[in-house]
MOPAC internal coordinates of N, CA, C and O (Angstrom, degrees):
PM7 1SCF
backbone

  N    0.0000 0     0.00 0     0.00 0    0    0    0
  C    1.4291 1     0.00 0     0.00 0    1    0    0
  C    1.4879 1   109.13 1     0.00 0    2    1    0
  O    1.2310 1   118.87 1   -43.24 1    3    2    1
  N    1.4276 1   119.76 1   136.76 1    3    2    1
  C    1.3882 1   120.32 1  -177.25 1    5    3    2
  C    1.6081 1   109.45 1   -71.55 1    6    5    3
  O    1.2310 1   124.29 1   -18.74 1    7    6    5
  N    1.2975 1   109.38 1   161.26 1    7    6    5
  C    1.4772 1   113.14 1   176.30 1    9    7    6
  C    1.5379 1   105.85 1   -78.56 1   10    9    7
  O    1.2310 1   121.21 1   -57.84 1   11   10    9
  N    1.3039 1   115.29 1   122.16 1   11   10    9
  C    1.4306 1   121.63 1  -177.79 1   13   11   10
  C    1.5382 1   109.56 1   -86.76 1   14   13   11
  O    1.2310 1   119.61 1   -48.51 1   15   14   13
  N    1.3307 1   118.35 1   131.49 1   15   14   13
  C    1.4539 1   121.85 1  -179.41 1   17   15   14
  C    1.5624 1   110.83 1   -64.91 1   18   17   15
  O    1.2310 1   120.97 1   -36.78 1   19   18   17
  N    1.2455 1   115.74 1   143.22 1   19   18   17
  C    1.4735 1   120.42 1   176.12 1   21   19   18
  C    1.5258 1   110.44 1   -80.87 1   22   21   19
  O    1.2310 1   120.65 1   -76.97 1   23   22   21
  N    1.2286 1   116.37 1   103.03 1   23   22   21
  C    1.5028 1   122.59 1  -178.19 1   25   23   22
  C    1.5304 1   106.90 1  -130.33 1   26   25   23
  O    1.2310 1   121.43 1   -18.50 1   27   26   25
  N    1.3494 1   114.88 1   161.50 1   27   26   25
  C    1.4567 1   121.79 1  -179.28 1   29   27   26
  C    1.5604 1   113.41 1   -95.27 1   30   29   27
  O    1.2310 1   121.21 1  -151.69 1   31   30   29
  N    1.2438 1   115.30 1    28.31 1   31   30   29
  C    1.4477 1   120.72 1   177.67 1   33   31   30
  C    1.5482 1   111.18 1  -146.95 1   34   33   31
  O    1.2310 1   119.43 1   -20.66 1   35   34   33
  N    1.2960 1   118.70 1   159.34 1   35   34   33
  C    1.4625 1   121.39 1  -177.36 1   37   35   34
  C    1.5223 1   111.34 1   -72.28 1   38   37   35
  O    1.2310 1   122.14 1   -28.16 1   39   38   37
  N    1.3429 1   113.50 1   151.84 1   39   38   37
  C    1.4390 1   118.16 1   178.80 1   41   39   38
  C    1.5418 1   110.75 1  -122.81 1   42   41   39
  O    1.2310 1   121.59 1   -36.63 1   43   42   41
  N    1.2725 1   114.56 1   143.37 1   43   42   41
  C    1.4917 1   118.36 1   170.03 1   45   43   42
  C    1.5247 1   109.36 1   -99.02 1   46   45   43
  O    1.2310 1   119.74 1   -33.82 1   47   46   45
  N    1.2986 1   118.10 1   146.18 1   47   46   45
  C    1.4950 1   120.97 1  -178.67 1   49   47   46
  C    1.5045 1   108.19 1  -116.93 1   50   49   47
  O    1.2310 1   121.98 1   -46.60 1   51   50   49
  N    1.3038 1   113.81 1   133.40 1   51   50   49
  C    1.4935 1   123.50 1   176.24 1   53   51   50
  C    1.5051 1   108.80 1  -125.55 1   54   53   51
  O    1.2310 1   120.57 1   -12.99 1   55   54   53
  N    1.3140 1   116.51 1   167.01 1   55   54   53
  C    1.4401 1   120.24 1   167.01 1   57   55   54
  C    1.5928 1   105.97 1  -103.00 1   58   57   55
  O    1.2310 1   122.46 1   -54.17 1   59   58   57
  N    1.2874 1   112.89 1   125.83 1   59   58   57
  C    1.4886 1   122.03 1  -175.17 1   61   59   58
  C    1.5222 1   105.75 1   -95.75 1   62   61   59
  O    1.2310 1   120.13 1   -59.38 1   63   62   61
  N    1.3611 1   117.35 1   120.62 1   63   62   61
  C    1.5121 1   122.89 1   177.74 1   65   63   62
  C    1.5007 1   108.48 1   -97.12 1   66   65   63
  O    1.2310 1   120.18 1   -48.20 1   67   66   65
  N    1.2736 1   117.27 1   131.80 1   67   66   65
  C    1.4508 1   122.88 1   176.86 1   69   67   66
  C    1.5629 1   106.01 1  -127.01 1   70   69   67
  O    1.2310 1   120.67 1   -54.90 1   71   70   69
  N    1.2642 1   116.32 1   125.10 1   71   70   69
  C    1.4313 1   122.46 1  -179.19 1   73   71   70
  C    1.5330 1   110.35 1  -111.89 1   74   73   71
  O    1.2310 1   121.64 1   -48.58 1   75   74   73
  N    1.3002 1   114.46 1   131.42 1   75   74   73
  C    1.5053 1   121.41 1  -177.65 1   77   75   74
  C    1.5513 1   107.80 1  -122.45 1   78   77   75
  O    1.2310 1   120.32 1   -21.44 1   79   78   77
  N    1.3696 1   117.00 1   158.56 1   79   78   77
  C    1.3943 1   120.65 1   170.70 1   81   79   78
  C    1.5607 1   109.35 1   -56.43 1   82   81   79
  O    1.2310 1   120.59 1   -37.33 1   83   82   81
  N    1.2825 1   116.47 1   142.67 1   83   82   81
  C    1.4277 1   121.89 1  -179.98 1   85   83   82
  C    1.5252 1   113.01 1   -92.53 1   86   85   83
  O    1.2310 1   117.80 1   -17.50 1   87   86   85
  N    1.2979 1   121.80 1   162.50 1   87   86   85
  C    1.4014 1   127.38 1  -175.93 1   89   87   86
  C    1.5897 1   111.88 1   -63.31 1   90   89   87
  O    1.2310 1   122.35 1   144.30 1   91   90   89
  N    1.3295 1   113.11 1   -35.70 1   91   90   89
  C    1.4763 1   116.35 1  -176.58 1   93   91   90
  C    1.5807 1   114.88 1   -85.31 1   94   93   91
  O    1.2310 1   122.41 1   171.60 1   95   94   93
  N    1.2259 1   112.98 1    -8.40 1   95   94   93
  C    1.4968 1   117.54 1  -171.98 1   97   95   94
  C    1.4965 1   115.94 1   -55.79 1   98   97   95
  O    1.2310 1   119.50 1   136.80 1   99   98   97
  N    1.3586 1   118.55 1   -43.20 1   99   98   97
  C    1.4449 1   122.07 1   176.90 1  101   99   98
  C    1.5286 1   116.92 1   -63.72 1  102  101   99
  O    1.2310 1   122.46 1   152.64 1  103  102  101
  N    1.3449 1   112.90 1   -27.36 1  103  102  101
  C    1.4555 1   119.40 1  -173.16 1  105  103  102
  C    1.5644 1   109.41 1   -90.63 1  106  105  103
  O    1.2310 1   119.67 1   168.75 1  107  106  105
  N    1.3405 1   118.24 1   -11.25 1  107  106  105
  C    1.4675 1   118.36 1  -179.95 1  109  107  106
  C    1.4754 1   113.64 1   -78.32 1  110  109  107
  O    1.2310 1   119.76 1   -37.18 1  111  110  109
  N    1.3708 1   118.05 1   142.82 1  111  110  109
  C    1.4539 1   119.92 1   175.77 1  113  111  110
  C    1.5313 1   111.44 1   -62.54 1  114  113  111
  O    1.2310 1   119.52 1   -31.14 1  115  114  113
  N    1.3868 1   118.53 1   148.86 1  115  114  113
  C    1.4928 1   118.75 1  -176.47 1  117  115  114
  C    1.5541 1   112.85 1   -56.17 1  118  117  115
  O    1.2310 1   120.01 1   142.74 1  119  118  117
  N    1.2940 1   117.59 1   -37.26 1  119  118  117
  C    1.4798 1   116.80 1   179.13 1  121  119  118
  C    1.4858 1   113.66 1   -66.97 1  122  121  119
  O    1.2310 1   118.87 1   149.41 1  123  122  121
  N    1.3126 1   119.77 1   -30.59 1  123  122  121
  C    1.4503 1   125.41 1   174.69 1  125  123  122
  C    1.5568 1   110.10 1   -69.30 1  126  125  123
  O    1.2310 1   121.54 1   137.43 1  127  126  125
  N    1.2529 1   114.66 1   -42.57 1  127  126  125
  C    1.5023 1   122.14 1   176.26 1  129  127  126
  C    1.5640 1   110.14 1   -57.46 1  130  129  127
  O    1.2310 1   122.48 1   129.47 1  131  130  129
  N    1.3206 1   112.86 1   -50.53 1  131  130  129
  C    1.5086 1   119.16 1   179.08 1  133  131  130
  C    1.4537 1   111.80 1   -57.18 1  134  133  131
  O    1.2310 1   121.27 1   133.62 1  135  134  133
  N    1.3758 1   115.17 1   -46.38 1  135  134  133
  C    1.5017 1   118.52 1  -177.22 1  137  135  134
  C    1.5432 1   110.39 1   -66.73 1  138  137  135
  O    1.2310 1   120.65 1   139.28 1  139  138  137
  N    1.3338 1   116.35 1   -40.72 1  139  138  137
  C    1.4617 1   119.73 1  -179.15 1  141  139  138
  C    1.5564 1   112.27 1   -68.95 1  142  141  139
  O    1.2310 1   120.47 1   146.56 1  143  142  141
  N    1.3420 1   116.71 1   -33.44 1  143  142  141
  C    1.4490 1   122.56 1   175.27 1  145  143  142
  C    1.5482 1   109.65 1   -62.52 1  146  145  143
  O    1.2310 1   119.09 1   136.26 1  147  146  145
  N    1.3463 1   119.33 1   -43.74 1  147  146  145
  C    1.4550 1   124.00 1   177.07 1  149  147  146
  C    1.5177 1   109.84 1   -64.91 1  150  149  147
  O    1.2310 1   120.13 1   135.47 1  151  150  149
  N    1.3286 1   117.36 1   -44.53 1  151  150  149
  C    1.4081 1   118.08 1   177.34 1  153  151  150
  C    1.4903 1   115.70 1   -62.27 1  154  153  151
  O    1.2310 1   120.75 1   140.13 1  155  154  153
  N    1.2678 1   116.16 1   -39.87 1  155  154  153
  C    1.4823 1   126.52 1   176.69 1  157  155  154
  C    1.5483 1   107.04 1   -60.39 1  158  157  155
  O    1.2310 1   118.29 1   129.40 1  159  158  157
  N    1.3440 1   120.86 1   -50.60 1  159  158  157
  C    1.3977 1   121.91 1   178.65 1  161  159  158
  C    1.5254 1   112.82 1   -57.78 1  162  161  159
  O    1.2310 1   119.52 1   136.56 1  163  162  161
  N    1.3246 1   118.52 1   -43.44 1  163  162  161
  C    1.4616 1   120.48 1   177.75 1  165  163  162
  C    1.4863 1   110.74 1   -67.03 1  166  165  163
  O    1.2310 1   119.03 1   143.70 1  167  166  165
  N    1.2916 1   119.46 1   -36.30 1  167  166  165
  C    1.4962 1   122.32 1   177.30 1  169  167  166
  C    1.4716 1   111.71 1   -60.14 1  170  169  167
  O    1.2310 1   121.39 1   133.74 1  171  170  169
  N    1.3260 1   114.95 1   -46.26 1  171  170  169
  C    1.4672 1   120.61 1  -178.40 1  173  171  170
  C    1.5762 1   109.39 1   -68.41 1  174  173  171
  O    1.2310 1   120.08 1   140.76 1  175  174  173
  N    1.3102 1   117.46 1   -39.24 1  175  174  173
  C    1.4704 1   120.58 1   179.89 1  177  175  174
  C    1.5375 1   108.82 1   -65.28 1  178  177  175
  O    1.2310 1   121.09 1   139.10 1  179  178  177
  N    1.3194 1   115.52 1   -40.90 1  179  178  177
  C    1.4735 1   118.30 1   175.39 1  181  179  178
  C    1.5080 1   113.26 1   -61.64 1  182  181  179
  O    1.2310 1   119.42 1   138.47 1  183  182  181
  N    1.2583 1   118.71 1   -41.53 1  183  182  181
  C    1.4490 1   122.77 1   174.11 1  185  183  182
  C    1.4807 1   114.53 1   -61.02 1  186  185  183
  O    1.2310 1   122.22 1   144.83 1  187  186  185
  N    1.3181 1   113.36 1   -35.17 1  187  186  185
  C    1.4945 1   118.12 1   179.22 1  189  187  186
  C    1.5385 1   110.02 1   -76.67 1  190  189  187
  O    1.2310 1   120.08 1   140.75 1  191  190  189
  N    1.3217 1   117.45 1   -39.25 1  191  190  189
  C    1.4527 1   119.55 1   175.17 1  193  191  190
  C    1.5011 1   113.23 1   -62.81 1  194  193  191
  O    1.2310 1   120.45 1   147.18 1  195  194  193
  N    1.3249 1   116.75 1   -32.82 1  195  194  193
  C    1.4533 1   120.42 1   179.44 1  197  195  194
  C    1.4973 1   113.36 1   -79.99 1  198  197  195
  O    1.2310 1   120.83 1   172.19 1  199  198  197
  N    1.3698 1   116.03 1    -7.81 1  199  198  197
  C    1.4944 1   117.59 1   178.12 1  201  199  198
  C    1.5465 1   113.25 1    93.96 1  202  201  199
  O    1.2310 1   120.96 1   175.74 1  203  202  201
  N    1.3187 1   115.77 1    -4.26 1  203  202  201
  C    1.5026 1   114.32 1  -178.88 1  205  203  202
  C    1.4687 1   112.49 1   -74.75 1  206  205  203
  O    1.2310 1   118.53 1   136.60 1  207  206  205
  N    1.3334 1   120.41 1   -43.40 1  207  206  205
  C    1.4159 1   124.11 1   177.47 1  209  207  206
  C    1.5647 1   106.94 1  -103.38 1  210  209  207
  O    1.2310 1   121.37 1   -45.52 1  211  210  209
  N    1.2546 1   114.98 1   134.48 1  211  210  209
  C    1.5083 1   123.10 1  -179.65 1  213  211  210
  C    1.4923 1   110.38 1   -85.34 1  214  213  211
  O    1.2310 1   120.34 1   138.72 1  215  214  213
  N    1.3174 1   116.95 1   -41.28 1  215  214  213
  C    1.5094 1   123.39 1  -179.88 1  217  215  214
  C    1.4613 1   109.66 1  -157.78 1  218  217  215
  O    1.2310 1   121.03 1   -35.05 1  219  218  217
  N    1.2894 1   115.63 1   144.95 1  219  218  217
  C    1.4859 1   119.73 1   172.89 1  221  219  218
  C    1.5264 1   111.07 1  -153.39 1  222  221  219
  O    1.2310 1   119.40 1   -21.11 1  223  222  221
  N    1.3440 1   118.76 1   158.89 1  223  222  221
  C    1.4501 1   120.56 1   178.77 1  225  223  222
  C    1.4571 1   107.83 1  -178.12 1  226  225  223
  O    1.2310 1   122.11 1    -0.53 1  227  226  225
  N    1.3653 1   113.57 1   179.47 1  227  226  225
  C    1.4445 1   123.79 1  -178.14 1  229  227  226
  C    1.5295 1   108.26 1   -90.93 1  230  229  227
  O    1.2310 1   121.20 1   -24.28 1  231  230  229
  N    1.3097 1   115.30 1   155.72 1  231  230  229
  C    1.4513 1   121.97 1   173.10 1  233  231  230
  C    1.5630 1   107.21 1  -124.94 1  234  233  231
  O    1.2310 1   122.12 1   -31.11 1  235  234  233
  N    1.3445 1   113.55 1   148.89 1  235  234  233
  C    1.4771 1   117.81 1  -179.27 1  237  235  234
  C    1.5077 1   107.81 1  -147.46 1  238  237  235
  O    1.2310 1   120.96 1   -22.25 1  239  238  237
  N    1.2564 1   115.77 1   157.75 1  239  238  237
  C    1.4555 1   119.63 1  -179.53 1  241  239  238
  C    1.4875 1   112.53 1   123.06 1  242  241  239
  O    1.2310 1   120.40 1    -4.97 1  243  242  241
  N    1.3273 1   116.85 1   175.03 1  243  242  241
  C    1.4350 1   120.16 1  -178.76 1  245  243  242
  C    1.5459 1   111.32 1   -65.85 1  246  245  243
  O    1.2310 1   121.06 1   -44.68 1  247  246  245
  N    1.2435 1   115.59 1   135.32 1  247  246  245
  C    1.4602 1   123.79 1  -178.52 1  249  247  246
  C    1.5402 1   107.86 1  -149.16 1  250  249  247
  O    1.2310 1   120.21 1    -4.56 1  251  250  249
  N    1.3173 1   117.21 1   175.44 1  251  250  249
  C    1.4461 1   120.90 1   178.06 1  253  251  250
  C    1.5375 1   109.90 1   -67.71 1  254  253  251
  O    1.2310 1   122.62 1   -27.10 1  255  254  253
  N    1.2481 1   112.59 1   152.90 1  255  254  253
  C    1.5048 1   120.19 1   174.07 1  257  255  254
  C    1.4882 1   107.76 1  -105.11 1  258  257  255
  O    1.2310 1   118.30 1   -17.78 1  259  258  257
  N    1.2790 1   120.84 1   162.22 1  259  258  257
  C    1.4794 1   128.29 1     9.05 1  261  259  258
  C    1.5657 1   112.96 1   -88.04 1  262  261  259
  O    1.2310 1   118.73 1   164.98 1  263  262  261
  N    1.3103 1   120.03 1   -15.02 1  263  262  261
  C    1.4647 1   116.89 1  -174.16 1  265  263  262
  C    1.5378 1   106.37 1  -132.08 1  266  265  263
  O    1.2310 1   119.82 1   -92.83 1  267  266  265
  N    1.2788 1   117.94 1    87.17 1  267  266  265
  C    1.4251 1   120.40 1   171.85 1  269  267  266
  C    1.5064 1   112.55 1   -69.80 1  270  269  267
  O    1.2310 1   118.18 1   -34.84 1  271  270  269
  N    1.3211 1   121.06 1   145.16 1  271  270  269
  C    1.3831 1   121.98 1   177.22 1  273  271  270
  C    1.5085 1   112.02 1   -62.47 1  274  273  271
  O    1.2310 1   120.74 1   -32.96 1  275  274  273
  N    1.3185 1   116.20 1   147.04 1  275  274  273
  C    1.4753 1   120.59 1   178.67 1  277  275  274
  C    1.4987 1   113.01 1  -115.69 1  278  277  275
  O    1.2310 1   120.32 1   174.78 1  279  278  277
  N    1.3106 1   116.99 1    -5.22 1  279  278  277
  C    1.4556 1   120.50 1   177.80 1  281  279  278
  C    1.5272 1   113.12 1  -157.69 1  282  281  279
  O    1.2310 1   120.79 1   -19.92 1  283  282  281
  N    1.2781 1   116.09 1   160.08 1  283  282  281
  C    1.4610 1   120.39 1  -171.98 1  285  283  282
  C    1.5625 1   107.06 1  -150.07 1  286  285  283
  O    1.2310 1   119.82 1   -32.27 1  287  286  285
  N    1.2711 1   117.95 1   147.73 1  287  286  285
  C    1.4756 1   120.70 1   170.44 1  289  287  286
  C    1.4862 1   111.60 1  -163.19 1  290  289  287
  O    1.2310 1   122.16 1    -7.35 1  291  290  289
  N    1.2864 1   113.46 1   172.65 1  291  290  289
  C    1.4994 1   120.99 1  -178.64 1  293  291  290
  C    1.5492 1   107.54 1  -130.62 1  294  293  291
  O    1.2310 1   121.78 1   -41.64 1  295  294  293
  N    1.3443 1   114.20 1   138.36 1  295  294  293
  C    1.4638 1   119.39 1   172.67 1  297  295  294
  C    1.5025 1   106.63 1  -128.66 1  298  297  295
  O    1.2310 1   120.95 1    -8.90 1  299  298  297
  N    1.3268 1   115.78 1   171.10 1  299  298  297
  C    1.5130 1   116.08 1   176.97 1  301  299  298
  C    1.5026 1   105.27 1  -151.75 1  302  301  299
  O    1.2310 1   123.09 1   -99.46 1  303  302  301
  N    1.3253 1   111.68 1    80.54 1  303  302  301
  C    1.4644 1   119.02 1   179.71 1  305  303  302
  C    1.5274 1   109.49 1  -110.70 1  306  305  303
  O    1.2310 1   120.85 1   160.08 1  307  306  305
  N    1.2819 1   115.98 1   -19.92 1  307  306  305
  C    1.5142 1   121.04 1  -178.85 1  309  307  306
  C    1.5439 1   109.24 1    96.97 1  310  309  307
  O    1.2310 1   118.35 1   178.32 1  311  310  309
  N    1.3316 1   120.76 1    -1.68 1  311  310  309
  C    1.4343 1   121.02 1  -175.38 1  313  311  310
  C    1.5769 1   111.29 1  -141.20 1  314  313  311
  O    1.2310 1   122.84 1   -70.50 1  315  314  313
  N    1.3083 1   112.17 1   109.50 1  315  314  313
  C    1.4834 1   118.98 1   174.72 1  317  315  314
  C    1.5363 1   109.52 1   -54.56 1  318  317  315
  O    1.2310 1   120.82 1   135.46 1  319  318  317
  N    1.2861 1   116.03 1   -44.54 1  319  318  317
  C    1.5075 1   121.16 1  -174.50 1  321  319  318
  C    1.5835 1   108.83 1   -66.09 1  322  321  319
  O    1.2310 1   119.19 1   140.30 1  323  322  321
  N    1.2592 1   119.15 1   -39.70 1  323  322  321
  C    1.5266 1   122.78 1   178.21 1  325  323  322
  C    1.5327 1   108.64 1   -61.52 1  326  325  323
  O    1.2310 1   121.20 1   133.95 1  327  326  325
  N    1.2928 1   115.32 1   -46.05 1  327  326  325
  C    1.4675 1   117.40 1  -179.50 1  329  327  326
  C    1.5161 1   111.03 1   -67.68 1  330  329  327
  O    1.2310 1   120.89 1   136.37 1  331  330  329
  N    1.3063 1   115.91 1   -43.63 1  331  330  329
  C    1.5512 1   120.14 1   176.11 1  333  331  330
  C    1.5212 1   107.20 1   -55.16 1  334  333  331
  O    1.2310 1   120.05 1   137.44 1  335  334  333
  N    1.3141 1   117.51 1   -42.56 1  335  334  333
  C    1.4780 1   118.67 1  -176.60 1  337  335  334
  C    1.5395 1   112.41 1   -63.66 1  338  337  335
  O    1.2310 1   119.55 1   134.41 1  339  338  337
  N    1.3057 1   118.46 1   -45.59 1  339  338  337
  C    1.4756 1   119.03 1  -178.02 1  341  339  338
  C    1.5398 1   110.19 1   -70.81 1  342  341  339
  O    1.2310 1   119.14 1   152.02 1  343  342  341
  N    1.3436 1   119.25 1   -27.98 1  343  342  341
  C    1.4370 1   118.80 1   174.58 1  345  343  342
  C    1.4797 1   116.24 1   -76.28 1  346  345  343
  O    1.2310 1   121.20 1   151.46 1  347  346  345
  N    1.3229 1   115.31 1   -28.54 1  347  346  345
  C    1.4775 1   120.66 1   176.47 1  349  347  346
  C    1.5384 1   109.03 1   -72.75 1  350  349  347
  O    1.2310 1   119.80 1   166.43 1  351  350  349
  N    1.2377 1   117.99 1   -13.57 1  351  350  349
  C    1.5462 1   123.30 1   178.10 1  353  351  350
  C    1.5444 1   106.59 1   -82.11 1  354  353  351
  O    1.2310 1   119.28 1   165.20 1  355  354  353
  N    1.3178 1   118.99 1   -14.80 1  355  354  353
  C    1.4619 1   121.22 1  -179.99 1  357  355  354
  C    1.4768 1   112.03 1   -57.23 1  358  357  355
  O    1.2310 1   117.51 1   -48.45 1  359  358  357
  N    1.3950 1   122.35 1   131.55 1  359  358  357
  C    1.4542 1   120.04 1  -178.85 1  361  359  358
  C    1.4205 1   114.36 1   -60.21 1  362  361  359
  O    1.2310 1   118.44 1   145.55 1  363  362  361
  N    1.3233 1   120.59 1   -34.45 1  363  362  361
  C    1.4095 1   122.73 1   177.55 1  365  363  362
  C    1.4816 1   116.39 1   -68.14 1  366  365  363
  O    1.2310 1   120.74 1   149.35 1  367  366  365
  N    1.3274 1   116.19 1   -30.65 1  367  366  365
  C    1.5426 1   120.60 1   175.02 1  369  367  366
  C    1.4725 1   105.93 1   -74.00 1  370  369  367
  O    1.2310 1   120.16 1   133.53 1  371  370  369
  N    1.3016 1   117.29 1   -46.47 1  371  370  369
  C    1.4979 1   118.32 1  -178.47 1  373  371  370
  C    1.5085 1   113.50 1   -60.50 1  374  373  371
  O    1.2310 1   120.33 1   148.82 1  375  374  373
  N    1.3523 1   116.98 1   -31.18 1  375  374  373
  C    1.4620 1   121.38 1  -179.63 1  377  375  374
  C    1.5284 1   112.72 1   -82.67 1  378  377  375
  O    1.2310 1   121.32 1   170.97 1  379  378  377
  N    1.3969 1   115.09 1    -9.03 1  379  378  377
  C    1.4568 1   119.47 1  -179.84 1  381  379  378
  C    1.5382 1   114.81 1    87.78 1  382  381  379
  O    1.2310 1   120.22 1  -176.83 1  383  382  381
  N    1.3483 1   117.18 1     3.17 1  383  382  381
  C    1.4169 1   118.13 1   174.24 1  385  383  382
  C    1.5393 1   114.06 1   -63.44 1  386  385  383
  O    1.2310 1   121.79 1   140.19 1  387  386  385
  N    1.3073 1   114.18 1   -39.81 1  387  386  385
  C    1.4893 1   123.09 1   177.78 1  389  387  386
  C    1.5136 1   109.48 1  -127.42 1  390  389  387
  O    1.2310 1   121.57 1   -21.43 1  391  390  389
  N    1.2898 1   114.59 1   158.57 1  391  390  389
  C    1.4785 1   122.96 1   166.96 1  393  391  390
  C    1.5241 1   108.59 1  -130.05 1  394  393  391
  O    1.2310 1   122.52 1   -28.56 1  395  394  393
  N    1.2996 1   112.77 1   151.44 1  395  394  393
  C    1.4813 1   117.23 1  -175.61 1  397  395  394
  C    1.5249 1   114.59 1  -121.45 1  398  397  395
  O    1.2310 1   121.66 1   -27.55 1  399  398  397
  N    1.2535 1   114.43 1   152.45 1  399  398  397
  C    1.4921 1   119.99 1   169.27 1  401  399  398
  C    1.5484 1   107.93 1  -133.29 1  402  401  399
  O    1.2310 1   122.27 1   -33.95 1  403  402  401
  N    1.2403 1   113.25 1   146.05 1  403  402  401
  C    1.5293 1   117.53 1   179.90 1  405  403  402
  C    1.5090 1   107.18 1  -130.95 1  406  405  403
  O    1.2310 1   120.63 1   -55.53 1  407  406  405
  N    1.3146 1   116.39 1   124.47 1  407  406  405
  C    1.4462 1   124.96 1  -175.01 1  409  407  406
  C    1.6064 1   107.26 1  -124.79 1  410  409  407
  O    1.2310 1   122.38 1   -17.61 1  411  410  409
  N    1.2730 1   113.05 1   162.39 1  411  410  409
  C    1.4379 1   116.69 1   170.94 1  413  411  410
  C    1.4950 1   112.51 1   -84.37 1  414  413  411
  O    1.2310 1   121.36 1   -44.36 1  415  414  413
  N    1.3192 1   115.01 1   135.64 1  415  414  413
  C    1.4555 1   121.32 1  -178.93 1  417  415  414
  C    1.5846 1   107.11 1  -120.69 1  418  417  415
  O    1.2310 1   122.31 1   -54.05 1  419  418  417
  N    1.3236 1   113.18 1   125.95 1  419  418  417
  C    1.4789 1   118.84 1   179.45 1  421  419  418
  C    1.5310 1   108.29 1  -115.51 1  422  421  419
  O    1.2310 1   120.90 1   -41.67 1  423  422  421
  N    1.3373 1   115.89 1   138.33 1  423  422  421
  C    1.4447 1   120.88 1   174.96 1  425  423  422
  C    1.5284 1   111.13 1  -149.58 1  426  425  423
  O    1.2310 1   119.15 1   -17.71 1  427  426  425
  N    1.3660 1   119.22 1   162.29 1  427  426  425
  C    1.4609 1   119.30 1   179.21 1  429  427  426
  C    1.5198 1   110.14 1   -52.99 1  430  429  427
  O    1.2310 1   122.54 1   -42.59 1  431  430  429
  N    1.2893 1   112.73 1   137.41 1  431  430  429
  C    1.4918 1   120.73 1  -178.11 1  433  431  430
  C    1.5429 1   109.83 1   -58.48 1  434  433  431
  O    1.2310 1   121.30 1   -47.56 1  435  434  433
  N    1.3052 1   115.12 1   132.44 1  435  434  433
  C    1.4496 1   123.72 1   178.53 1  437  435  434
  C    1.4781 1   115.87 1    79.28 1  438  437  435
  O    1.2310 1   120.11 1  -174.19 1  439  438  437
  N    1.3589 1   117.39 1     5.81 1  439  438  437
  C    1.4715 1   116.07 1  -179.53 1  441  439  438
  C    1.5437 1   115.42 1   -81.19 1  442  441  439
  O    1.2310 1   119.49 1   171.54 1  443  442  441
  N    1.3279 1   118.58 1    -8.46 1  443  442  441
  C    1.4165 1   121.60 1   178.80 1  445  443  442
  C    1.4783 1   112.01 1  -118.73 1  446  445  443
  O    1.2310 1   119.78 1   -39.56 1  447  446  445
  N    1.3041 1   118.03 1   140.44 1  447  446  445
  C    1.4843 1   124.20 1   171.17 1  449  447  446
  C    1.4662 1   111.09 1  -129.35 1  450  449  447
  O    1.2310 1   120.40 1   -27.22 1  451  450  449
  N    1.3128 1   116.85 1   152.78 1  451  450  449
  C    1.5016 1   122.99 1  -176.28 1  453  451  450
  C    1.5071 1   105.12 1  -133.94 1  454  453  451
  O    1.2310 1   121.40 1   -94.40 1  455  454  453
  N    1.3911 1   114.93 1    85.60 1  455  454  453
  C    1.4635 1   120.17 1  -176.23 1  457  455  454
  C    1.5494 1   112.17 1   -62.68 1  458  457  455
  O    1.2310 1   118.39 1   148.04 1  459  458  457
  N    1.3204 1   120.67 1   -31.96 1  459  458  457
  C    1.4653 1   118.92 1   179.45 1  461  459  458
  C    1.4991 1   110.00 1   -68.41 1  462  461  459
  O    1.2310 1   121.09 1   145.56 1  463  462  461
  N    1.3444 1   115.53 1   -34.44 1  463  462  461
  C    1.4804 1   115.59 1   176.70 1  465  463  462
  C    1.4886 1   113.25 1   -65.95 1  466  465  463
  O    1.2310 1   119.73 1   139.38 1  467  466  465
  N    1.3339 1   118.12 1   -40.62 1  467  466  465
  C    1.4235 1   125.98 1   177.13 1  469  467  466
  C    1.5440 1   111.81 1   -62.00 1  470  469  467
  O    1.2310 1   122.20 1   142.26 1  471  470  469
  N    1.3288 1   113.40 1   -37.74 1  471  470  469
  C    1.4912 1   117.95 1   178.19 1  473  471  470
  C    1.4830 1   114.09 1   -79.95 1  474  473  471
  O    1.2310 1   118.76 1   172.75 1  475  474  473
  N    1.3145 1   119.96 1    -7.25 1  475  474  473
  C    1.4343 1   124.53 1  -179.91 1  477  475  474
  C    1.5272 1   113.56 1    75.08 1  478  477  475
  O    1.2310 1   119.68 1  -155.06 1  479  478  477
  N    1.3721 1   118.21 1    24.94 1  479  478  477
  C    1.4651 1   120.79 1   178.18 1  481  479  478
  C    1.4816 1   110.32 1   -92.38 1  482  481  479
  O    1.2310 1   120.10 1   180.00 1  483  482  481

């Protein structure tokens, strides 16, 4: 369990998903990369439809090198290990196109809403 900051307000806890380029990505043929990207997108959508992931998407723009993150998401299962496990089942992660890290994210209680989750999309 992460060390919770001592604050005088309630905190919500999420699992923060960070996706990076994988070691094998540069060596994969373009058609394989394209297929894996499509499989990755479907895997993430399935996790969102099942309620495991609340939101996910790509990030772009200047960032630190050598490996800036290329994707980000939030889940709320109560277990960093569980989220890491379902992300490591992603075909693009298994093939080495991407690698994932899952961290605990704390924010003021009630500060985030996920309308697509509420709508069941």
